[in-house]
N, C-alpha and C positions, 0 to 999 in steps of 0.2 A: 417741786416748789417748796414743800415742807422741809426737805433736806437742806435746801439753800437758806431758808429762813433760820434753821438751827445753826448753820455755819455762821451766819451774820450775828446771831445772838451770842454765840460762843466767842466770836472775835471781839464783840463789844464788851462782854463781861471781862475777858482777859485783859483788854486794854484799860478798862476802868480800874480794875483791881491793881494792876501794875502802876498806874498813875497815882492812885491813892497811897500806895506804899511809898512811892518816891516823894510825895508831898509830905508825908509824915517824917521821913528820914532826912529830907533836905530842906531845912528852914529857909535857905536862900531863895527857894522858889516862891515862897510866900511874900517875901520882900519885893521880888521882881514883879510878880503878878499884881501886887498892890499898886505899883506904879502904872501898870497897864490899865487897871480898872479905874484909877484916878483920872486918867485921860478920858476914858469912856464916860465916867460919871460927870465930868465937866461939860460933856456934850449932850446930856439928856434933855429932853423936852419937858417943860412943866416944872413946877416947884414941888414943895412937900405934898405928898398925897398922890403924886403922879403914878399911874399904874405901869410898872416895869416888869417885863417878862424876858427871861433868857431861854433861848431854844438850844437844845444840845448842851445841857449844863454839866455833863460829865460827872466829876466828883463833887459838884455842888458848892465849890468854894466862893462863888460870887457873893453870897450872902454876907461873907466876912467884910466885903468892901462896899457893897451897895445894899444896905439894909432894906428888907421888905421886898426885894426882887423875887418874883415867882420863878422857881427853878423847874425846868421841864426837860424831858429827854424822850427818846423813842422807845426806851425800855424802862421799866420801873426799878427804882433802888430806894433804900430806906431814907436817903437824904433828898430825894426828888419829890417835889410837891405834886406833880401830875404828869401823865404821859401825853405828849403832843407830837404831831408831825408838822413840819413847816409847810407841807402841801395841803393839809386839811386841819386847820386849827379849830378848837372848840369855842373860841371867843366870839362874842357878838360883833357885828359890824360896828366900826368906829368906837371901840371900847377900850383900847390899849394906847397908852401914851408912848411907850418905848419898847422896842424889841431888840435884844442883844444876841448876836451870833459870834461867839468867840471860837475860832478855828472850826467853824461849822459850814460856812458857805462853800468851801471846796469839796464838801461831801454831798452837795446838792446836784444830782444828775441833770435836773432841768431847772436851772436857777431862775429863769423868767417866770415859770409857773409858780415857783415858791414866792417870788417877789409879788406876784399878783395877789396871792393869799395874804401875805404880810400887809400889803396895801389895804386890803379889805378890812382888817381888824383894827387898823390904826385910826386914831382921831385925826381930823385935819391939822396939819402941822406936826403930827407925830413922827417919830424917827425910828429908822433902822440903823443900828450901829454894828458895823461888821469889822472884825479884827482877823487879819489873814496873813499868810506868808507874802513877802514882797520879793520880786525877782530882779534885784540888782546883780552886779557881778558876784558880790559876796552871797547874796540870797540864792543865786543859782547853785553856787558851790555847796552851801549849807543844806538846802532842801533837795537839790538834785543828787548829791553824792552821800550825804550824811543822814538822810531821813528815809524812813521805811516806806513812805507813801509816794506814789508817782507824781511827777509834775504835770503830765498830760499835755505837754506843749505841742506835740505832734498830732493831737486829735482835735477834731472840730467840736466846739461847744454846742450842744443841742439846747438852745435857750428855752424852748417850750416843749412840753411833753406832747407826744403824738396823740391823735384823736383816739379815744377809747381807753387811754392809759389811766390807771388809778394808783394812788399811793400804796395800796396793798401789794402791788406788783413790784415795788422798788426793792432793790438789793444793795449791798454795800457798794459804795462808789467813792473814789477819791481822785482829785486832780488839783494838786496844790497851786498850780499856776493860774487857776481860773479867776481868782479875785483880781490879780494884777492885770490879766488880759482884758477883763470886762471893764474894770473901773479906771485903769490907766491908759488903755488903748482907745482907738477911735471906732473900731468896728461895731461895737455894741452900744455906743453912746446914744444913738437915735432910739434904741429900744427902751431907754430909761427916761428920756426927756418928757414924755407925755404925762407920766404919773409922779415923777420924782424930781426934786431939786437936790443936786449933789452939794451938800453944805461943806464937806471937808474930804480931802484925800491926804492924809498925813503919812509920809514915809519915814520910818524910824529905823535907825541903825540897830538898836537893841543888841549890841555886841555883849552887853552884860548878861543877857539871856542866853545867847548862843554859847558863850564860854562857861555858863553854868552847867551845860550839858542837858538842860531841860529835864524832861521826865525819864529819858532813856540813857543819856550819855554821862560820862564822868564829869565831875565839877573840876574846872581848870584853874580856879582861883579861890582863895579863902574867903569866908563870909566877910571878914573885916575889910576886904578890898572893894566892897560893893560901891562905896562912894567914889573911889577912883575910877572904877569901870563906868559909872554913870557920867562922869566928866568926859570920858572917852566917847561915850554914846553921843553926848551933846555936840562934841567936836565933829564926829563922823556924820551926824545928822545933816550937816551942811553940804555933804556930797552924796546925796541919796542914790544917784545912778551907780555909784561904786559900792556903797555900804548898807543901803536899806535892806533889812531882813523882815520888817514887819510893816503892815499897811492897815491904817484905821480909816475906814470909809463911813461917812455919815450921810444917809439919805433922808430927806424930809418929804413927807407926803404933801403934795400940792393941795391947797384949798380949792374947792370948786369955784369956778369963775361964772 
């Protein structure tokens, strides 16, 4: 078990450092992520002073776009405010207004177990904001063929952890299709309706991001063409089944009845 934990830590460290280097070298990424975070910020619960927490903050760039957001991750880094696991949060019941998961949900082996924990710490009316890959025709191509993480489409989603499982037993997991399968399909809808109101399911083309190469790939257009690419995004947003590569889901904790 110790050897597997070390592999996970090493994998996480390598990915974080690679992403940080790309962020510094590719200014276009900051412009594109600013647009993503503006969408998220527009959906936050509460006004000034609302407590906002990001889970799985990676290189910690959210603070540039949502000031005051608490940055957390499963491993410590100088720019991370505190270490947290989505399965076992240190926050008190009903103490957080917003929880943000940016490219984190598809790393949750037992998403239902994690959602129960997120529900616990949110205030009534508090929100979980989830940003994930979206599996349109283009999305399948981009994330199925051009991305290093598996889609997991042929595997059953284990919504809840088995009896006796603890977060300390968790190891690296990725299934990029889980967000789209859970939030756009019908199979898991009944598992959400008791605790959550689905406020939004926005499917975004985000071709400007895809063509930027993201953190790993080559940039396919110059920085000065970003406005043109954004116009292309808005056009392709009208055909999400064909072009959507990103999904923003907003879940709101139902108030007690």
